[in-house]
C-alpha positions in Angstrom: 123.1 102.9 103.4 119.5 102.8 104.6 117.4 100.0 105.9 114.1 99.1 107.6 112.8 95.9 109.3 110.2 93.7 107.8 108.7 91.2 110.2 107.0 88.0 109.3 105.6 85.0 111.1 104.8 81.7 109.3 103.5 78.6 111.0 105.5 75.6 109.8 102.5 73.4 109.1 100.7 76.3 107.4 103.7 76.8 105.2 103.8 73.1 104.3 100.2 73.2 103.3 100.7 76.4 101.2 103.6 74.7 99.5 101.5 71.7 98.6 99.0 74.0 96.9 101.7 76.3 95.4 104.7 74.2 94.5 106.6 77.3 93.3 107.1 78.4 96.9 110.5 77.7 98.4 111.2 75.1 101.1 111.5 77.9 103.6 109.9 81.4 103.5 112.4 83.9 102.2 113.1 86.7 104.7 113.0 89.4 102.1 109.7 88.5 100.5 106.2 89.3 101.8 103.8 86.5 101.0 100.1 87.0 100.5 97.7 84.5 101.9 96.5 83.2 105.2 99.7 81.3 105.9 101.9 84.3 106.7 101.5 87.6 108.6 103.8 90.5 107.9 104.4 94.0 109.2 106.9 96.8 108.8 108.4 97.8 112.1 107.5 101.4 111.6 103.8 100.5 111.3 104.0 99.1 114.8 105.4 102.2 116.4 103.2 104.8 118.2 103.0 107.1 115.2 102.6 104.2 112.7 104.9 105.8 110.1 107.2 103.8 107.9 110.6 103.9 109.4 114.0 103.8 107.8 117.4 104.1 109.5 120.2 105.7 107.6 124.0 105.3 108.0 126.2 107.6 106.1 129.0 110.1 106.5 129.3 111.3 110.0 126.1 109.6 111.4 126.5 108.3 114.9 126.3 104.5 114.2 126.0 103.7 117.9 122.8 105.9 118.1 121.3 104.1 115.0 122.1 100.7 116.6 120.5 101.8 119.9 117.4 103.0 118.1 117.1 99.8 116.1 117.5 97.7 119.2 115.0 99.8 121.1 112.4 99.4 118.4 113.0 95.6 118.2 112.5 95.3 122.0 109.6 97.7 122.2 107.6 96.8 119.1 108.9 93.8 117.2 109.4 91.3 120.0 105.8 91.8 121.4 104.4 91.6 117.9 106.3 88.4 117.2 105.0 86.8 120.5 101.4 87.9 119.8 101.5 86.6 116.2 103.2 83.3 117.1 100.5 82.7 119.8 97.7 83.5 117.4 99.2 81.1 114.8 100.0 78.3 117.2 103.7 78.5 116.7 106.2 77.2 119.2 
């Protein structure tokens, strides 16, 4: 198995406005989709790291799962959480 983390912030009122103009959009943004437009901001977690490279974690065979979990949590704390806070402030989210 391999996985990465896609991050997305959408202001509720911006989403409602986008839905009124684009009725095909779902009631809530789907976490696995990246939306174009001014109503959403998206980032891959690897792009937020110091080297800016796309990042994938792999779990297979004899991989130390605890080390993978620790690395994921470190990146979420170090990069994703501050990014979310900054984007939410910029978009007026609560």
